[in-house]
N, C-alpha and C positions, 0 to 999 in steps of 0.2 A: 604560399608556404614553401620555404627553401628546404634544402636537403637536411639541414640540421634539425628543423622542426619535424621532418618526416621520421628521422631516426628517433627523436624523442617520443613521437607518437607510437612507434613500434615498441620501444622500450616500455612505455606506459602500459600498453596492452599486455605485453609479456609479464610485467610486474603484477598487474591485476589478476591475470589468470593464475600465476604461480602462487600469489598470496591467497587467492580464493580456494586453491586446492590444499595448501599447507596449513593455513591458519586454523581452520576448524579442527584439524587433527591434534593440534597442540593446545586447544581450548581457548583460543583468542578470537575475538570478533574480527571479521575481515576489515571493516572500516578503521578500527583502531590500529591494526597491523599496517594498513596502508599509510596512515598518517605518520607512523614511525619510519616506514620505508621512505616516504617523501621527505621527511626531515633529514634523514641520513643522506639521501641523494643530493639534497640541496647544498650540502657541505663538501661534496666531491669537487676537486679543483677543475676537472675536465668537463663538468656538466655546466652548460650555459644557463644564465638567468632567463626566465620565461615570464614576460609580462602578458597576462591574459586580460582582455577587456572584460570587466565585470558585467557589462551590459550583455555581452555574449552569453554568459552563464545564466543571467536572469531571463533572457528572451529566447535563447536557443536550447539550452541544456535543461533548465528548470521545468518548462512545460511537459516534455516527454517523461521526465522523472515522475512528476505528479500524476500524469495521465496513466502511466503504467501501474502505479500504485493504486489509483482510484478504481481502475477496471477490475481489480482483484478483490475489492472490498464489497462484501454482500450488502446490498441496499437495506435489507431488513435488519441486519446486525447494526448498521449505521444508525437507522431510525431508533432502534431500541436503546442505543447508548448516546442519543443526541444530547441528553442533559450533561453527561460527563464530558463528552467531546466539546460541546459548546462552551462549557465552563472553562476548560483548559485552553482551548484554542482561541477564545475571544476575550473572556473576562480576565483570565490570568495574564494573557499577553498585554492587554491594556494596562493592567496594574503594574506589571513588571517594567514596561516601557516608561511609565511615569515615575515609578520609584527609582529606577536606575538613572533617569534623567535628572531628578533632584539630587541624587547622590553625586553624580558627576559634576553638576553645577556647583556643588559645595566643595568637591575636591579640586576642581579646576575653576577658580573664581572668574577668570576672564573668558570662560566658555559660556556662550549664551544658553539660556534654558532651552530654547528651541533646538539648537544643535545637540545639546545633551540628550534631549528626548529622542532626537533622531537616532542617536547611537543606542539609546534604550530600546527603540523599536528594532534595531538591527540585531541585538543580542537576546531579545525576548523569546523568539520562537525556537523550541527544541526541534532537533531533527530525529525522527523516530527510527531511522534506518539501523543504527547501531543497537538501539534498545531492542528492536524487534528481532534482529539477528541473534542477540544473546537470549532473548526470551523464548524464541522458538527452539533454539538448541537445548535449553534447559527445561523445556516443557512448562512454560507459564500457562495459566488458564487462558483459553481462547478469548474470553471476554476482555481480559486485560490487554491482550495483543490487539484486539479490535479497537479499544479505546486509544491505545498508542498510535495505531495506524490512522484513525480518524483525526486525532489531534495533529499529527504530522501533516495531514492534508489541508486542514483549514487554517492552522495558526500562521502559515506563511502569508496567506491573504490578509489577515488582520495586521500583521507586522508591516507588510509592504504598503498598505493603505496609510497606516500611521506614519511611516517613514516619509511618504510623499507629502502628507500634510505638514509634518515637522520641517522638512526641507523648504517647503513653500513659506513657512513662518520665518525661516532664517533670512529670506530675501525681502520680506515685507510684513505688513500687519495682517494677521489672519485671526478672525474672531472665533470663539468657541462654537458658535452656530455654523460658521463656515466649515469647521472640522467635522461637526456632527452631520451636516448636510452632505459633505463629500463622502463620508463613510457610508451613510445610508444609500446614496446613489450608487457608489461602487459595489455595494453588496447586492442591491436589487437588480441593477443592470447586469452584473456578473452572473447572477442566477439565471436571468432570462436568456442571455447569450449562450450560456452553457447548456441550458435545456434545448435551445434551438439547434446548436451545433451537434448535440448528442442525438436527438431524435431524427434530424435531417440526414445525418451521415449513416445512422442505422438503417433508415429507409432506403438510401442509395445502395448501401452494401448488401441489403437483402435482395436487391434486384440483380446483383451480379452472381454468376454461377461458377466462378473459379476462385479458390482460396487465395491464390497469389494476387488477384485483383482486390479482394476485400482487405487483405493485409496491407497492400500498398496504400489504400485509402486510409487505413487506420493510422499510418505514419503522419498524416497531415491533420488528423482530427484535433490534437492538442493546439496546433497553431491556428486552425480555423476558429477555435474558441478564444485563444489568447490574444491574437492580433486585433480583431475588431473591438474586443473589450478594452484593451489598452488605448486604442485610438480615440475612444470616447471617454477616457479617464475612468473607466470602470475597473473592477478587479479582474485582471486577466487570469490570475492564479485561481480564483474561485470559479471562473468560467471553465477552466480546464478540468478542475476537480469534478464539477457538476457534469460536464460532458463525459468524463470517465465513468462516473457512477451510473449515468443513464446507459452508456454502452454496455457496461458489465451486467446491468440488470436486464437489458433487452436481448443480450446475446443468445441466451438459451432458447428464446422464442423465435428469433428471426434469423439466426446464423446456423449453418450446417455444422456437423461435427468436425468436418475437415477444416472449415473456416476457423473454428475455435482452436483447434490443435495448431494450425499454422500461425495464427495470431499469437497464441500463448508462447510458442517456441521462439518466434522472432522477437517478441517484446521482452522475453526473459533475457535474451542476449543484449538488447539495447539497455535494459535496466542494469544489468551487470556492469557494463562498461561505463555508463553515465554516473550511476550512483557511486561506484567505487572510484571512478576517475576524479570526482570532485574531492574525495577524501585524500587521494594521492596528491592532488594539486594543493590542497590545504597545507600539507606538510612541506611540500616543495617550495612554496612561496614564502615561508617564514623568513628566510634569509633576506629577501627583497624588502619585506615589511620592516625588519629590524634596521636594515641599511637606510631606509627612508627616514626613520626616526632619528638615527644618528646624524644624518645630514642636516636635519632641522635643528631647532633650538631646544628640543625636549630631551629629557633624560630617559634612556631605555629602562634602567632599573626601576625608576619611579613609575614609569608607564606600566611595567609589568605588575608592580605592586597595586596600582589602581585597578588593573585587570583582575587581579586576585580578589580585591575588595568587591568588585562588581560580581564576580563569580559567587562569592560567599552570599551576597545579597540575593542573587537569583535562586540559589539553592534553598536559602531560608524561606523566601517568598513561596516557592513551590511547595515546600513541606507544610507551611502554614495554610496554604490554599487547599491542599489535598486532604488535610485532616477534616475540615467541615464537609468537604465534598464526599468523602467516604462515609461520614455519618449520614449525609443526605441519601446516598445510595442504599445504605443499610435500612433506612426508614422506608424507602420505596419497596425494598424487599419484604419488609414486615407487612406493609399495606397490601402488597400483591397476595401474600399468603392469607391475609384476613378476608379478602373478598372472593376467595375461591368458591365457597358455598353459595354466595349471593349470585355470582355470575352463572353458576350451574343452574340455579333456580330460574333465572331469567331465560336461559337457553331452553329449558324444559317448556316454559310457557310459550315461547316463540315457536317451538316445534309443534305444539298443539294447535297454534293458530294457522299453521300451514295447511290444515285440513279444511279451512273455511273457504271463502270466496277466492276467486283467482287473484283479484287485486290485493286482498288482505294477505293471501299466501305469498305473493311476490314480495310485498313489503316485509313480511315476517322472515322470509328467507334471506333478504338482504341484511336485515338487522341481526339475524342469527349468525351470518358470516362475520359481521363486525364483532359480535360477542366471542365467537371462536378465535378470532385473531387476537382479541384482548386476552383471552385465556392462554393462548400460546405465548403472548408477551409476558404474562405473569408467570407462566411456567419457566420461561427463560430466566426471569429475574430471581426466582426462588431457587432454581437448580444451579445457576451460574452467578450467584451473588459475589460481589466484590468486597471481601472482608478486609480487616485491618492489615493482614499480612500483604495482601495484594495492593492495598493502599500505600504501604511502605515502599514496595517495589515501584509503584507508579510515581511516588514522590521523588525517588532517586533516579528515575529514568529521564533526566533532563539534559541530555547531551546536545550540544549545538553542532550545526553542520553547514550545508550548502548555502542557505539563505544568509546566514551570518557572514560567511566568507564573501559572497558576491555583493550583498547589500552594503557592507562596510566599505568596499572599494568603489562603490557607486556614489559615495558622498561627493558633492561638488567640490571642485578645487578651491572655491572661495570660502569653504568652511574653515574657520581657524582650527589649528592643531589637527588637521586632517590625518596626517601620518600617525600621530599619537593615538587618535581615535581608532584607526584601523588596527594598530597593534593591540589596543585594549580588546577589540572584538576578537582578534586572533587568539589572544591569551585566554579569553573566556571559552572560545570554541575548543582549543586544544586541551586546556585544563579539564573541562567537563568531559570531553571525549576520552581522554586518557585516564583521568581520575575516577569519574563515575563509571565509565565503561569498564575499567579494570576491576572495580569493586562491586558492581552490580551482580555479577555471577556469585560472588561470595555472599552477598546479602540474600539472594534467592535461595541459596543452599542453606544458609543459617536459619532462615525463616521457615524452611521446609514447605515452600509454597506448592500446593498440590496442583497438578495439571488436570487433564480430563479423567473422568471415571471410565475405564475401559469397558467395564461390564454394562454401564448405562449406555455408552456409545453403541455397544453390540445390540442391545435391546432396541434402541432407536433405529439403527440400521435395518434390523430384522423387520420392524414394523413398516418402515418405508418401502422396503423391497416387497413385503407382503402386499401392500397396496398396488404396487406396480404390476406384480404377477397376476393379482386378482383382476385388474383392469384388462390385462392381456387375455385372460380366460374369458372375460365378458365379450371381448371383441371376437374371439374365435368361436364362441357359442352363439353368436348372433345368427338367427335363421336367415336373415336377409343379406348375409355376407356374400359378396360376389367379386369376381375378378374384374379388372379394368375393362375387359371386353363384354362384361355382362353375364358370363357363364359362371356356374357355381364351382367352388374349389373341389378338387378330388378328395374324398374322405381320408385316404391314406396320407395325403399331403397335410391335411388339417391335423391329423393325429400326430404326425411328426412335428408340426409346429407347436402343438400342445406340450410335447415332451421337451422341445427346445426352450419353450417359455419357462417350464419348471426348472430346467437345467440352468438357465440364465439366473433365475432367482437364487438357486442354491450356490452358484459360483460367486455371485455378488456378495452374499452374506458370509462366505467362507474366507476368513482372514488368511493372509499370506504367512505361513510358518514353515520354514525349511524342514522341520522335524516331523511335521504331521504326515500321516499315511492315509488321509481320506481319499475317496475316489476323485473328488474335485482336484485335489493337489496332484494326484497321479496323472490325471488327464492333462493338466497344465505342464507337468514335467515331460510327458510324451510329446505334447505339442511343441514345446521348446526344442526337444531333440530332433524332431522332424524338420523344423525350420532351419536348424543348424546344418543338418545333412543337405537340405535343399540349397542352402547358401554355398556349401562346399562344392556341390555339383556345378552350380552356376559359376563359381570362380574358375573351376577347371575348364568349363566351356568357354569362358572369356579368354583364358590363356591359350587354348587350342585354336581359337578362331573358327570353330566349326559352325557357329550360328551367326546370323546377322546381328548388328547392333540394335536393330528394332526389336527383335525377339528378346535379346538379352535385357534391354532396357525395360520392356514390358514386364518380364518376369521379376526383375529386380524391384520394380515398383510394387508388384503384388506382394512380394516377400516383405518389403519395408512396411507396407500397410498392416500385414499380419503381425509383424514384430512390434509395431507401435502400440498394438492392443494388449501386449503382455505387461505384467507388473515389471517396473524397472529393475527390481531386485532379481528377477528371473532371467534377465537378458545378459547377465555378466557371467 
């Protein structure tokens, strides 16, 4: 990397940070703003052209982007929405790729059907980053956000497997059974490798006792899943997603709180730079893409018009697909509501059987746990149903992004009209991102899509904290409770622990509200003031040189640990 590239990298990071800070304040999604900034920067005369190897994005940038997103997706939420996620990320992607392929084959007659379907696979997977950014800012229902997140994780795998098969077909004869077999192998092998990478790295990281070491291992997890999968022609993208889901699901059980905080902080930084860097690059490269088309035999205006036609087809296909999908999800909601009494009756009978023989009781207990999980799933479906308004937002949230950008440029040089196909893909990505991204907030506001029920969330939180504090009381009331040296605890210490357990429960259920005057809020305010005064003393001591760096560093670490436990809103 020469000096010029270094300056560009610095400018890119500064642009990302600046836009990420300013864009939300003016009501614009960060990815959309960065595309506009990138387009503007590409036309500046003193800014050099930057040709980025698309394989670098697909093999180096994409795995950590997907892993960082997958780690934060709750596995239970993913399972509960697998029907919607699977439909959007597999079936709709396949339908879209084939439909766009036939459309392009008709619009560009000398373009082979295989090459046309290859571009269809390129433009078929939406990128959920912009939609989720908008949705969270405007308070979309959590279930809708989860569906978008899940779709964004899986659809890339479907599209890239289809792209690989279509590109192979452009070079020779590939039968339908070859495509089906390749797809099945890619999915199964990707799942297996992802599971292995996830569980093995979780086991290794659980053996380490320093957050910096576990976080360092986390940086290679996406590549431990991606590289072996790609080497055997499986889906590396799917392997990365599965490894991320496994890691996220197992982290609460096997990692310490410090491990989770360290990983979350570092990966948020990585995600910020990579996610947004791709959108900045998308806008920045538009000049290069247009130049390549002009240097060829294709007309830029006609190419853009074809891109607009493809965009319209993709939007229409998504709307037509989401309509029956929403109806199917609403039917599931009605069925869940209808079987409430039946499941409760089954649970009562299983509870009665737990008083029989030990073998029968164990089996009844296992079955009862399955019934309770089904009841919880049904309660989720009935309370967080996806209605027609949510379906409308889901249908319109089809913006394209990183995979469309990189996969289009990865088309082989031998593909006819390659430059034209790349510009078509860029047109689809930019038009959907700017057009749908700019109008999605308007649609959400016009439809008045309700987010979460604050009162219901409060009741649920109170119930969960009640279970936690009750378990704490049971631990403290255990007559066999002993210290690690075998001696009993001092009664005064036990009583203080009981008060602390009750105070923790009260503090956790107390929402942050700067106007409240509750005792819990006052304690937090006093705690914050004490930490601020301690930090001021520490700064004075650092300036005066009275204490050694060892003592200063130790106390600073203690203060940072305390401050990290405060609500972020209270630390400003």
